[in-house]
C-alpha positions as CSV (number, residue, x, y, z in Angstrom):
1,M,49.8,57.0,120.8
2,E,48.6,56.7,116.9
3,N,48.4,60.5,116.7
4,E,52.0,61.0,117.9
5,D,53.3,58.2,115.9
6,E,52.0,60.7,112.7
7,H,53.2,64.0,113.9
8,E,56.6,62.5,114.6
9,S,56.5,60.8,110.9
10,I,55.8,64.5,109.6
11,R,57.9,66.5,112.2
12,A,60.2,69.3,110.6
13,D,63.3,69.4,112.3
14,F,64.3,73.0,111.3
15,V,62.2,75.9,109.3
16,E,63.4,78.2,108.0
17,I,61.4,81.8,107.8
18,A,62.4,84.6,106.0
19,F,61.2,88.6,105.8
20,R,62.4,91.6,104.3
21,D,61.4,95.4,104.1
22,Q,60.5,95.4,107.9
23,Y,61.9,95.3,111.6
24,V,61.7,92.0,113.3
25,G,62.7,91.8,116.6
26,R,63.1,89.3,119.1
27,S,59.6,89.4,120.6
28,D,58.3,89.1,117.4
29,M,59.9,86.4,116.6
30,W,59.1,84.3,119.1
31,R,55.2,85.5,118.4
32,L,55.5,84.5,115.3
33,W,56.7,81.2,115.6
34,R,54.3,80.5,118.4
35,H,51.7,81.6,115.7
36,L,53.0,79.1,113.9
37,S,53.4,76.2,115.8
38,Q,51.3,73.0,115.8
39,K,50.4,73.6,112.3
40,V,51.6,72.1,109.0
41,V,53.2,74.6,106.7
42,H,54.9,74.1,103.2
43,N,57.8,75.7,101.1
44,N,57.0,79.4,100.2
45,K,54.0,79.6,102.6
46,P,53.2,83.1,103.2
47,T,52.2,84.3,107.2
48,N,50.9,87.6,108.3
49,M,50.4,87.9,112.0
50,D,47.5,90.2,112.9
51,G,48.8,92.0,109.9
52,L,52.1,93.2,111.5
53,I,54.8,90.7,110.3
54,R,55.0,89.4,106.9
55,A,57.0,86.6,106.1
56,S,57.4,83.2,104.6
57,V,58.6,79.4,104.8
58,R,61.2,79.5,102.8
59,R,63.0,75.7,103.5
60,I,62.1,72.8,105.5
61,Y,64.6,70.0,106.5
62,K,64.1,67.0,108.3
63,N,66.7,64.2,108.8
64,G,69.3,66.3,107.0
65,V,67.0,66.5,104.1
66,Q,65.1,69.4,102.7
67,I,61.6,68.6,101.9
68,P,58.5,70.3,101.0
69,C,56.2,70.5,103.9
70,G,56.2,69.6,107.3
71,Y,54.5,69.8,110.6
72,I,56.2,72.3,113.4
73,D,56.1,70.8,117.2
74,A,58.0,71.8,120.5
75,S,61.3,70.0,119.1
76,T,61.0,71.7,116.0
77,Q,64.1,74.8,115.5
78,A,63.2,78.1,114.0
79,I,65.6,79.2,111.4
80,F,64.8,83.2,110.9
81,R,66.3,85.1,108.1
82,S,66.7,88.9,107.0
83,E,66.6,89.4,103.1
84,S,67.0,93.1,103.9
85,G,69.7,93.8,106.3
86,R,72.8,96.1,106.6
87,F,76.1,94.8,105.7
88,I,79.2,96.3,106.1
89,I,82.1,94.7,104.1
90,F,85.7,95.4,105.2
91,I,88.6,94.8,102.8
92,Q,92.1,94.6,104.9
93,M,94.6,96.1,102.1
94,S,97.8,94.8,103.7
95,E,101.1,94.2,102.2
96,E,100.0,90.2,100.8
97,M,97.0,91.4,98.8
98,W,99.5,92.1,96.5
99,A,101.0,88.9,96.3
100,Y,100.3,86.1,93.4
101,Q,98.6,83.3,94.5
102,E,99.2,79.7,93.2
103,D,96.6,80.4,90.3
104,G,98.3,83.2,89.0
105,N,96.0,85.7,89.9
106,L,96.6,88.3,93.1
107,C,95.1,87.9,96.6
108,F,93.1,91.0,95.9
109,E,91.6,89.4,92.4
110,K,90.9,86.5,94.5
111,A,88.8,87.9,96.9
112,V,86.8,90.1,94.7
113,N,86.6,87.1,91.5
114,S,86.0,84.3,93.8
115,F,84.6,85.5,96.9
116,L,82.5,88.7,96.2
117,A,81.4,87.4,93.1
118,E,79.9,84.4,94.3
119,L,78.6,86.7,97.5
120,F,76.7,89.1,95.0
121,R,75.3,86.4,92.3
122,R,73.8,84.9,95.1
123,W,72.3,88.0,96.6
124,C,71.2,88.3,93.1
125,E,69.8,84.9,92.7
126,M,68.0,85.5,95.9
127,Q,66.3,89.3,94.9
128,L,67.8,89.9,98.9
129,N,67.8,93.8,99.2
130,H,70.6,94.2,101.8
131,M,72.3,97.5,102.3
132,V,75.8,97.6,101.7
133,T,78.6,99.7,102.7
134,I,82.2,98.3,101.4
135,V,85.5,99.9,103.4
136,M,88.9,99.8,102.2
137,F,91.4,99.8,105.8
138,S,95.3,99.6,105.9
139,R,97.8,100.8,108.4
140,W,101.1,102.2,107.3
141,Y,104.3,102.6,109.0
142,Y,106.7,105.3,108.5
143,H,110.1,106.4,109.6
144,V,110.5,108.7,112.2
145,R,112.0,111.5,109.7
146,D,108.5,111.1,107.9
147,S,107.2,113.1,111.0
148,I,107.7,116.3,109.4
149,F,104.8,115.4,106.7
150,F,102.1,114.0,108.5
151,Q,101.4,115.1,112.6
152,D,99.5,112.3,113.4
153,L,101.4,109.8,113.5
154,V,101.1,107.3,116.1
155,Q,103.7,105.4,117.5
156,D,104.2,101.5,118.2
157,K,106.3,101.4,121.3
158,D,106.7,97.6,120.8
159,R,108.0,98.0,117.4
160,G,109.7,100.7,117.7
161,R,108.0,102.3,114.6
162,Y,105.3,105.0,113.7
163,Y,102.1,104.2,112.0
164,R,99.1,105.5,110.8
165,D,95.5,103.9,109.3
166,Y,93.7,104.7,106.4
167,Y,90.4,104.2,105.9
168,K,88.5,104.5,102.2
169,V,84.6,104.0,101.8
170,I,83.8,103.1,97.9
171,A,80.5,102.6,99.2
172,D,77.9,104.1,101.5
173,M,74.9,102.3,102.6
174,E,73.9,101.1,99.0
175,V,71.3,99.2,97.7
176,R,71.8,97.6,94.3
177,P,69.8,94.9,92.6
178,D,72.7,93.5,91.3
179,W,76.0,94.4,92.6
180,S,78.4,92.5,90.5
181,A,77.9,95.5,88.3
182,F,79.8,97.3,91.3
183,L,83.0,94.8,90.9
184,P,84.7,96.6,88.0
185,D,84.6,99.5,90.3
186,I,86.2,97.9,93.3
187,L,88.9,96.3,90.9
188,G,89.7,100.0,90.3
189,E,89.7,101.1,93.7
190,F,92.4,98.9,93.9
191,N,94.4,100.0,91.3
192,S,94.8,103.6,92.4
193,Y,94.6,102.6,96.4
194,R,98.4,102.3,97.7
195,R,99.4,105.1,94.6
196,D,96.8,107.5,96.3
197,I,98.7,106.9,99.7
198,Q,102.0,106.4,99.4
199,E,102.6,109.2,96.9
200,L,103.7,112.3,98.2
201,S,103.5,116.0,97.0
202,T,107.1,117.7,97.8
203,T,109.1,120.5,96.3
204,A,111.3,118.5,94.9
205,G,108.4,116.5,93.1
206,Y,106.6,113.2,94.0
207,R,107.9,110.8,96.7
208,L,107.1,108.0,97.9
209,R,106.3,107.3,101.7
210,G,105.5,104.8,104.0
211,D,105.3,100.8,104.3
212,L,102.2,98.5,104.0
213,S,101.9,96.5,107.5
214,K,101.5,92.8,107.4
215,A,98.1,91.3,107.3
216,N,99.0,89.8,111.1
217,Q,100.3,93.5,112.5
218,G,97.4,95.5,110.7
219,N,94.2,97.6,112.2
220,I,92.2,95.1,112.5
221,L,90.2,95.9,115.8
222,E,90.5,99.4,114.5
223,A,88.2,99.0,111.9
224,I,85.8,96.4,113.7
225,N,85.2,99.4,116.0
226,L,84.7,101.1,113.1
227,G,81.9,99.4,112.1
228,I,80.4,98.9,115.9
229,N,80.2,102.8,116.0
230,S,77.8,103.0,112.9
231,F,75.7,100.4,114.1
232,A,75.6,102.0,118.1
233,S,72.9,104.4,117.8
234,N,70.9,101.9,115.7
235,H,68.1,101.8,118.3
236,V,67.8,105.9,117.7
237,D,65.4,106.7,115.0
238,R,65.4,102.9,113.9
239,D,64.9,102.0,110.1
240,L,61.9,100.2,110.2
241,S,62.7,98.5,106.5
242,R,65.4,96.9,108.0
243,T,66.4,93.7,110.3
244,G,70.2,92.6,111.2
245,L,73.3,93.8,111.4
246,S,76.3,91.9,109.7
247,T,79.9,92.6,109.3
248,I,82.5,91.0,106.8
249,V,86.4,91.2,106.9
250,I,88.1,89.9,104.1
251,T,91.5,89.2,104.9
252,P,94.7,87.7,103.7
253,S,96.1,86.5,106.5
254,F,95.6,82.6,108.0
255,G,92.6,84.2,110.8
256,V,95.5,85.1,113.4
257,F,96.1,88.9,114.4
258,D,99.0,90.7,116.8
259,V,96.7,93.2,118.4
260,P,96.7,95.1,121.8
261,K,94.8,93.1,125.3
262,K,92.9,95.7,125.7
263,L,91.3,96.4,122.9
264,L,90.7,93.2,122.1
265,R,88.7,92.5,125.4
266,M,87.1,96.2,124.5
267,T,85.9,95.1,121.0
268,T,84.7,91.9,123.1
269,E,82.3,93.7,125.6
270,R,80.9,96.1,122.4
271,M,80.1,93.1,120.5
272,L,78.3,91.6,123.1
273,H,76.7,94.3,124.0
274,Y,75.2,95.1,120.7
275,G,74.9,91.4,119.8
276,M,76.9,91.6,116.6
277,R,78.9,89.4,114.8
278,V,82.2,89.5,112.7
279,D,82.3,87.0,109.5
280,F,86.5,86.7,108.6
281,V,87.1,85.7,105.3
282,C,90.5,84.3,105.1
283,L,92.3,84.4,101.6
284,A,95.7,82.6,102.8
285,P,95.9,78.9,101.6
286,K,94.8,76.5,104.5
287,P,98.0,74.8,106.1
288,L,99.9,71.6,105.4
């Protein structure tokens, strides 16, 4: 009885374990957790199970407070974090991205200078080694007369208009020690994005064609499926130095989108099949 009371006083509620530069499957995580069970661990404790899994204890929590050490029993919850995963960051370039916010900055500047700058700063502080792909995407609506310039326009029967989806990869599977240095390049791509798509060279000179869609009418599911396609063959010739697949969508909307029901169902099934998740970062102000 006294032994149980001692274990309860030092038992940890959550233990965060991090690993990097290796592929760790679910079975490996289960074996590693069994290896640490019924043991006392401390912060930054390295764990090397049979020379196969190299990991370290990053944080230990008890009653919502971080503690320097703790005991792992059957009720302790494990949190596994990969410090060398694959990220795809989608930036929705809808009409609202060029709108000014209450602080006087453009919505896109808010995305870059606030969210991405803070995200990359934390990655640099923690010395993470993620492989990142950054894609800008948008949907442009065109009039019927514009079909003579574009042969691949798709008709939106619900709105009675033609549209065309655009995707621009500005970073493709890159690994950088400090992604903050890439922020000026992202801002530069923003300055030329609209002009490169809308300006059309004709015999009469340059003309502007097309209108950007609103965020809620954009090609959000098409972009997510584009990310799923890049992960679909991840089991073939697997990268043994990466663990974890993550998708981040930065949108100026409130998080509500008008999408086809069939496409939504297909996207949900594909995400469940590949065990993926999508994190939405909504830049719109909170509703009253």
